[in-house]
C-alpha positions as a Markdown table, in Angstrom:
| # | Residue | x | y | z |
|---|---|---|---|---|
| 1 | Met | 43.6 | 182.1 | -21.9 |
| 2 | Thr | 44.6 | 179.1 | -19.9 |
| 3 | Pro | 43.1 | 178.8 | -16.2 |
| 4 | Ala | 45.5 | 179.5 | -14.7 |
| 5 | Ala | 46.2 | 182.8 | -16.6 |
| 6 | Arg | 42.6 | 184.2 | -16.0 |
| 7 | Phe | 43.3 | 183.6 | -12.6 |
| 8 | Tyr | 46.3 | 185.2 | -12.0 |
| 9 | Asn | 44.7 | 188.0 | -13.8 |
| 10 | Arg | 41.7 | 188.3 | -11.5 |
| 11 | Ala | 44.2 | 187.8 | -8.7 |
| 12 | Val | 46.4 | 191.2 | -10.0 |
| 13 | Cys | 43.3 | 193.1 | -11.0 |
| 14 | Ala | 42.0 | 192.6 | -7.7 |
| 15 | Arg | 45.8 | 194.0 | -5.8 |
| 16 | Val | 47.1 | 196.7 | -7.9 |
| 17 | Gly | 50.9 | 197.2 | -6.5 |
| 18 | Glu | 50.8 | 194.5 | -4.6 |
| 19 | Glu | 52.6 | 190.9 | -5.9 |
| 20 | Arg | 50.4 | 188.2 | -5.7 |
| 21 | Lys | 52.3 | 184.5 | -6.3 |
| 22 | Ile | 49.5 | 182.2 | -7.5 |
| 23 | Tyr | 50.1 | 178.2 | -7.4 |
| 24 | Thr | 49.0 | 175.3 | -8.8 |
| 25 | Cys | 48.3 | 171.4 | -7.3 |
| 26 | Met | 50.1 | 168.9 | -9.9 |
| 27 | Arg | 47.6 | 166.6 | -9.0 |
| 28 | Cys | 44.2 | 168.4 | -8.9 |
| 29 | Gly | 44.6 | 171.2 | -10.9 |
| 30 | Lys | 43.2 | 174.0 | -9.1 |
| 31 | Thr | 44.7 | 177.0 | -9.0 |
| 32 | Phe | 45.3 | 178.9 | -5.3 |
| 33 | Ser | 47.4 | 181.5 | -3.6 |
| 34 | Lys | 50.0 | 181.6 | -0.8 |
| 35 | Pro | 47.7 | 182.8 | 1.8 |
| 36 | Glu | 45.5 | 179.3 | 0.8 |
| 37 | Met | 48.5 | 177.4 | 1.0 |
| 38 | Glu | 49.3 | 178.1 | 4.3 |
| 39 | Ile | 46.5 | 176.6 | 5.8 |
| 40 | Leu | 47.5 | 173.5 | 6.1 |
| 41 | Pro | 51.4 | 173.1 | 7.6 |
| 42 | Gly | 53.7 | 172.6 | 5.6 |
| 43 | Ile | 53.6 | 173.0 | 1.5 |
| 44 | Arg | 50.6 | 171.4 | 0.2 |
| 45 | Cys | 47.2 | 171.9 | -1.9 |
| 46 | Pro | 44.6 | 173.3 | 0.0 |
| 47 | Tyr | 42.1 | 171.1 | -1.4 |
| 48 | Cys | 43.6 | 167.5 | -2.8 |
| 49 | Asn | 46.4 | 167.9 | 0.4 |
| 50 | Phe | 49.7 | 166.8 | -2.9 |
| 51 | Lys | 52.4 | 168.3 | -2.0 |
| 52 | Ile | 54.1 | 169.0 | -6.0 |
| 53 | Ile | 52.8 | 172.5 | -6.4 |
| 54 | Met | 53.8 | 174.5 | -9.5 |
| 55 | Lys | 54.1 | 178.0 | -9.3 |
| 56 | Val | 52.3 | 179.4 | -12.4 |
| 57 | Arg | 54.5 | 182.1 | -14.7 |
| 58 | Ser | 53.2 | 185.2 | -14.9 |
| 59 | Pro | 51.3 | 185.6 | -18.6 |
| 60 | Ala | 53.5 | 189.3 | -19.1 |
| 61 | Val | 56.7 | 188.8 | -21.4 |
| 62 | Lys | 59.6 | 191.0 | -20.3 |
| 63 | Arg | 61.7 | 192.4 | -23.2 |
| 64 | Val | 65.4 | 192.8 | -22.3 |
| 65 | Gln | 67.6 | 194.9 | -24.8 |
| 66 | Ala | 70.9 | 192.7 | -26.5 |
| 67 | Ile | 74.5 | 194.0 | -25.5 |
């Protein structure tokens, strides 16, 4: 399991029923949540101030029935 997936699992387990969005910085690779990102103005990494971030996908797989 990747570090981002582990972080996402911990965040989801900590707040059951409340959806949290987890982001990863493309420069430093640190993971953080939206409230941490809102510390700085605009959309930036709170650790290195880089502008390019990626939303981490949830590790859960959705199954859709074929029509």
